[in-house]
Phi, psi and omega in degrees: 000318179297319180295321178298315181297322180290318184293320185244036185296322181290324177296317180295316180298314180297320179298317179295321179297317179296320179298322181283317187279331185299314178299321180296313179297320180296322179298315180293323180297319181291334180278349180287124179291139180238128181285334181285150179294137181235131180277129176099165179267173181297321180297322178294316178293326178296318177295320179297311181295328176296314179293318183296311180292324178297320178296317179297314181295318179298317179296318180296318179295316179298318179296318180295319179296318178299316180298316181295318180296318179296320180293317179294320179296320178298316179294320179295317178296320178296318178295320180295319178296317179295321178298316179296320178296320178296320178294317179298316178299318179297316179296320178296319178296319179294320177296318177297316181297322179294318177295320178296318179298313181295318179295321180293319179298314179297320180291321178299317181294341179286349182259020180292144178290338182300324179297321180287326177294327176295323177295316180298319178296324180289333180298328179303324182284346183059023177268093186297329180297314179293324179296314180297322179296317179295318178297321178298317179297319179298315181293321179297316179294319180296313181293319181298309183290325178293322178294322179298322177293318181297326181295319181276002177235064179294165183306326182295338179273341181276061183239005175230155187298329181298308180289325178297316179298316179296317182296320177296320177295320179299315180294319180299313182292323177300315181296318181294313182295319179298320179297323178294318179296317178298321179296320177297323177295320180297311182288334175294316178295316179304313184285314185292327179279348176055050181251162178279167179299322181295314180293326180295318181293340180284350180257087186296332182296334179262310184298329183289341180279349181290142178285168178299323179300312180293321179299322178294324178292315182287343181295339180282352180276150175279157182305326183270357184289143171243157182270131168263173187295325180299320177293317179300315182297318180293316180294316182297316180292329175293322180294319186268003184297334182272352185297315178303323178292318177301314180300313181296315182295319181292318178298318179295320179296320180293316180299315180295318181296313180297319178297317179294321179293323177297317178296317180299316181296317179295321179294320178298319178296314181297324181288325185274340182268000000 
């Protein structure tokens, strides 16, 4: 009621003025002498003008109420539509966040050090076929889960610093972890083929895939040296020593990113409702 009075205060003021002034004006009009013949007495004309003006005022009030109700209903319908759109947007955002959370969890689990330890254990057998198969499985799982994260993070979503930071961390960790797997493949080939450092360096298709870190480690070997399993085990464990830290950092980045996105979605809903 207070809001109505504030919104239509001038209409109310004009209406009250008319209600007060109309009887006074009518009284003076009836007292004005008229030379033309007039049918009826003053009381009859007073009753007529009372009914006539009452009908006009009643119609005006009814029209004003209808106009106000239609305007209020239109505004209410508009607000309801906007509210429904905001709820739909919120639900879509929640569905995206849930998909992002699930994809991130699967991707994080693909970076476990246990997968690399299984490769190291297979190197002992010198079965290059099984080693290559295991490396293929690791890469397939890594690529699959990384692609799933990329799918739920299209360019249109990479518009805030939170997601940009997470995406950069994801790409960085993927490159580092992939390089470690490639390095394990390199030393597996080196060990399983039982070749010297000199012969190994002559195979650029294999040696070129080694990271700078592995090349620095192998640089300490003499040209005629071959790798025994103890050396392979020591080099491999040195290569994967950073994986637990990578895993922890990536998991922390994902948790922070998801938490920030949840807060952002809730704030947007609160602002729009």
